[in-house]
N, C-alpha and C positions, 0 to 999 in steps of 0.2 A: 724541076723544083717549083713549087707554087709561088706566085708573085708575092713580093714584099716579105719573103721569108728571111729571117736573120741569116746572114751568110754562114754556111757550113753547119747549120743546125741539124739538118737531116741529110745524110749521105745516101744517095740512091743506090740500090742494089748492094748495100753493105749493112751488116748487122751493127746496130748501135748498142753500147753498154749503158743501161738505164738503171738508176738507183731510185727506188721508191721508199720514202720514209713513212712508215706506218703500215701495218699489215692487217688492218681491219677491212671492212667491205669496200670502202673507196679505193684503197690501195690495191686490193685484189682485182677489182673490176678493171682498173687501168693496167694492171699487170697482165691480166688475161688477154686483153686486146693487143698489147704490144708483143707479148710472147707469140701469139698466133700470127702476127705479121713478120715473125722471124728475128725479132730483136732479143737480146740477152737481158733479162730482167732480174735484179737482185733486190728483194724487199728486206729492209731492216726493221725489225719489230722488237719493241722493248719488252713485251711479255716473254716469259721464259717457257711457256707451255703452248703447244700447238692446240691441244684440246682446250676449248674456251668455254667458260660459263655461258649458259643461255641468256643470262641477264634478265630473264623474265620479261623481255621487251617484245611486244608485238609490232609487226610492220605491215601496213597496207600498201600494196604496190600499185603502180600506175603504168600506163601504156609504154612509156619509154623503158622502164625497167623490164617489163614483160618482153619488149623487143630485144633487149640485151640478152635475156635468158633464152629466148628463141634462137638467137644466133650463136651464142657462146657456151651455153650449157649443154654439154655432151652426155650428161647423166639423164637417162630417160625417165626414171621414176618421178612421180609428181612431188612437188615441194610446197604446195599451198592448200589451204582450205578455201573452197569456193563459197562466196557469200552471194545471195541473190539480189541484195540491195540494202537500202537504208530505211530505218523507221524511227519515229519519235514517239515517246511514251508520255502519258500524263501522270499525275500524282497517284492515280488508282492503278497504274500499270497497264492501261489500255492504249492501243495504238491510235494515234491521232493523225498521222501522216505517213505515207510510204512513197518511196522512190525506187522503181525497179532499175537497178544498175549493177550488173555483175562485178564483183570485186574479188581480188585474190588476197588472202590473209596468210601471212607467214610469221616467222619469228626471227630475231637476230641470229640465234644459233643455227637455225636451219639454213639461212642464206649464207652465213659465214662459212659453214662446213661444206656447202655445195660449191661455193666459189673456191675454197681451198682445193677441193677435189679437182676442179677444172684448171687451177693454176699450176700446182706442183704435184698432183696426184696423191694428195694426202688422204689416207683412208681413215674413217671414223665410224662411230656407231650411227651417225646421221647419214653417212655416205660410204658404205663399206666397199663398194666396187668402183673406184674412181676410173675415169677414162685414161687410156694410154696417150702419151704425147704424140702429136702429129708429125709427119715427116718434115714439114716446113716450119715447125715451131722453133723458136729460139730457146735458149736455156731459161729455166725458172728456178730461182733459189729463194727460199723463205728462211731468213736468218734470224733465229730467236735470240733474245737477251742482248740486243744491241741498242744501247742508249746513244743516240746521235747528239753530238755536242757542238758541231760547227760545220760551216760550208766556206770554202775558199774557191774563188773563180779566177782562172788565169789561162790564157792561151787556149781558149775554146774547150776547156776542161774544168769540171767542178770536182774538187776534192772534198769528200765527205768524211769528217772525223767522227769517231764513235768510241764508246767504252763497252767492253765485253763483260756484261754483268755475270755471265756464267764462268768467267775466267779471271776473277779477281779484279774486275774493272780495268783490264788490260787495254791500252789505247791501240786503235787501229785506224787505217785510212783506206778509203776506196776512191778510185778515180772513175768519173762518169761523164759520158757525152751529154746526158740530160738527167736532171733530178726532179722528182715529183714529190712535193710535200703533201702527204695525205695523213697527217698526224693529229687531226681533230681540232675542235674549237679552241683548245688550250695550247695549241702549237707554240712552243717557245721560239722556234726558228722563225715562224711568221711574225711573232712579236718582236724579234730582233730586227727583221727586215722592215717592218711597219709598226714602230713603237706607238704610233698614235691610235692604232686600232685596239679597242677594248671590248670586252664582253660586258654588256649592260643588262642588268636585271630589269624586267618590264612590269613588275608589280603583282605577279601571281605565280603560283606553283602548280606543278602537275604531280599529284599523287598517282601511283601506279601499283598494280598488283595482278596476280593471276590466281585462279581457283581451278583445281582439277575438275573436269567435266563430270566425273563420277560422283563428286561431292555436292553437286547442285541439284536442287529439288526438281522433280518432273514438271511441276507447275511453272517454275521459272524458266526451265528449258523451253517449254512451249511458247512462252512470251517472246523470248529472244530468238528462238529457232537458230538459223545461221546468219541472221541479219546483222549489219552494223547498226547498233541501237543507241539512241540519244535520250537524255533527260535533262532539262534545264530547270534551275531553281535559284532564286535570290542571288544573282550575280555569280552563280556557280553553274557548271554543267559537267556531265559525266557521259562517257561513251564506252561501248563494250563490243567485242567481237570474239569469235572463236579462232584460236591459233593452234598449231601443232603442239603435241605434248612435249614435255621437257626432253624427251629422247627423240623428238622429231616425228613421232607417230601421228598419222593422219586418220587412224581408225576411230570411228565414233565410240565415245566412252573413255578414250585414252587422250583426248585433246584437252585444251584449257580455255577457260573464259578469261580473256585479257581486258582489263578496264583502265581507263585514264580519267582522273577527276581534276578539273581545273578550279582552283580556289584562290581568291585574292588575299595577298598578305603584303603589307606595306614594307618597303625597303627599310632596313635598319630597325625594324620593329622587334620588340621582345618576342612576339609570337613567331616571327620568321626565324630568329636565332634559336629558339627553343626546339622547333620542329626540325631544323637542320643540324641539331646536335645529336650525335649518335649515342648508342648505349654505353660507349666508353668515355663520353665527354668531349669528343672531338667535334668541332664545328666545321661543317662542310659548306663551301661557297656555292657550288653548282649542283652536284648530285650527291645525295646520301644513298649509297648502293643497297641493294637487296641484302637483308640479313642484319643491317646495322641500325634500323629504326628503334628509337627509344619508345617502347610500347606505352609507357606512362604518358608521354607527350602525344602519342597517336590516339589515346583513348578519347580526348576531347573531339577530335575529328570523326572518329568512329561513331561517337554519340550523335554528332551532327548528321551524319549519313543516316543513322537509324531514324531520326526524327523528320528529316526533310526529304529524303529520297523516296521514290516509289518502291514498293516491296521487292520487285526483282533485283533492282540495283542495290538496295539495302542489304539483301541477302548475300550477294557476292562480295560486297565490302566487308560485311561481318565475318565471312568465312575465309577471308584472306589472312594468312598467318604471317606473311613476310612482305608487307607493303614497303615501297620505297618512294623517294621524292626527288624531283628536279626543280630547281629554281629556273623558271623560263627566262631565256635571255635572247638578246639580239647581238649580231656581230656581222660586219661586212667589210671585207678587205677591198681597197680601191683598185688594186691591180692583181691579175692572175698570173702575170709573167714578170720575172725579174732576172737579174744577172745576165743581161743581154740575150734573153730568150732561152737560157740554159736551165732555169729553175721555174717550174710551174707550181701553182698553188691550187689545190682542189678540195672538194668536199667541204666539210665543216671548218676546215682551216681557212677556207676562202669565204664561206657564207653560212652562217648559222641561222636557220629559219625556225620560227616557233613550230612546235610539233603538231598543230591542229589538223593539218591536212596530210601529214605523213609524206612530205615532199623531199626529205633529206636523201634517202637512199635513191629515189628516182632522179634527183638532181645529180648525184654522182654518176649514175648510169648515163645520163645525157652528156655529161662532160667526157666520159670515156668514149662514147660513140662519136662525138665530135672530134676527139683526138685521133680516132681512127682516120677520119677524113684528112687531117693534117698530114699524117704519115703516108697516106696514099697520094698526096699532092693535090688534093681536091679543095683544100682550104689553107689559107695562110695562118701562121700562129697568131698574127694580130687579129684576124677575124675570129679565131677560136676564143681569144681572150675577150673580145667584145661580146661574143655570143654568150659565154658563160657568165660574164658580169651582168648582162641584161637579163638572162634567165634567172639568175640569183635574185635580182631586184624584183622581178615579177613574182617569183615564188614567195618572197618575204611580204610583199604587199597583199597578195592573195590570202595568205594564211593569217596575216594581221587583221585583215578585214573580217575574215571568217570568225576568228577567235573573239575579236572585240564584239561582234554582233551577238554571239551566243552568251557572252559573259555580261555585257553591259547594254545591249540593245542597239537599235538601228541608228540613232543619232550619233553616238560616239564612233560608229563604224563608217559613217559617211566620209569622214576625212580620208580614211584609208582607201575607200572606193575611188574617191576623186584622184588620189595619187596613182592608184592602179591604172585608171583610165588615161591619165597623163603619160604614164610610162609606156602604155600600149600604143598610144598615138605617137609618142616620141620615137618608137622603134621604126616607124614608117619614114622618119626623117633621117638625114645624114647623122651618123653617130657623133655626139659631141667629143671633143678631145679628152683623152684620158690624162690624169695627173702623171707627173714624171715617175718613171720607174725608180725604185730604190737605187741609190748610187753605190750601195755597199758592194764591195768585192769580197768581203770576208765577214762572217758573223760567227760568234762563238759564245757558248754559255760560260766559258772561262772568263770572258770579259764582263759578264753580267752575273755576279754572285747571287745565288738563290734561285736561279732559273733552272729548270730541268725539263727538257723536251719530253713530251708524252707521245705514246703511240696509240693508234686506234682512233675511230671516229665517233665514238659514243659521247653524248653530252654528259 
């Protein structure tokens, strides 16, 4: 057993029963690692369908996620569009700067279904031939329609209470040696354990959308090619890259152009309220999902894009029929371990970083790879916690500096750069003491009327 490991947390040469709350990409990555190590993994997912909407969300991956896929992805077919590098365009649409840096571009749907295939052998249109389970694998169960309502810790066991949405909200309980919260930035359970942690809007939104490659003009295709492309204008910026088609296709002509446009909107402003109000009149606090945008409210921003963006970007925005929007937010939980080491907090439930550098999925992959070291006895759970907290802080500072620079210029970004340098230097020194763990032995939504745990790790 690794030094400083909480007593009886990991039993050597014996399969543990592990419950993961949230069956999106964070939960699946942790589940795959632990299943391959021979443990029995039970994922509780609130959604009622295994086939999930693609969400029209592109993902740029980084080396740690690529490492995860190299080790744990047993499906050999390719899963990404290769990009040769990054380019910046001017108002005329001409390239003003290039950086040759190969990048892998995927989508939420492609990654989710690939991870599902590797976790529990789920076959889908994205991945019709999932790999067989290995001889040394533990069991892997993906349990749909389960709304987790509480956790209770006693005698080295965590009892997970849930409601079965598919069976008239019938109550159920699972016992677990270890529980992993992977239920996203709006995690109600995390909120009960750490009520002081809040999701804070940072003053700008991210408009997003996709356009089928077949609908984009040849002239615009030549400008973008397969590069990650940027254009900045008047405290705004937009980026674009090619992702797989809605069905996962990587074939040229069947892929999509995925764009993200960052635009300042003051908190509590009428403009923010209007654009976050969907076509049915419902106001969304964090994300107004695809298909719900009030197109009358969107018309003002579409007009702005036509007048201010360079022609290639203006074209893809104009041709987007179902844009959606996220209010960009910050969130950081002070601890990743609670209930005497029996409950771990991961992914966006632990640390929500701004999306400028696409670090969220990669951050979850890092956490899962480090957790493997814990279960192999190469790292203590205390060190895992310190590492994931530190990596989360670095990711937040990097992306805040990057986004602030492209939105507002170098002077406002200097503060974030200084904090980043301080955090990097601090990592060379003895890690400062962590705040006390939550003392709660029981948390329940029944004790907090109006709360409802969410599954998944999308913002």
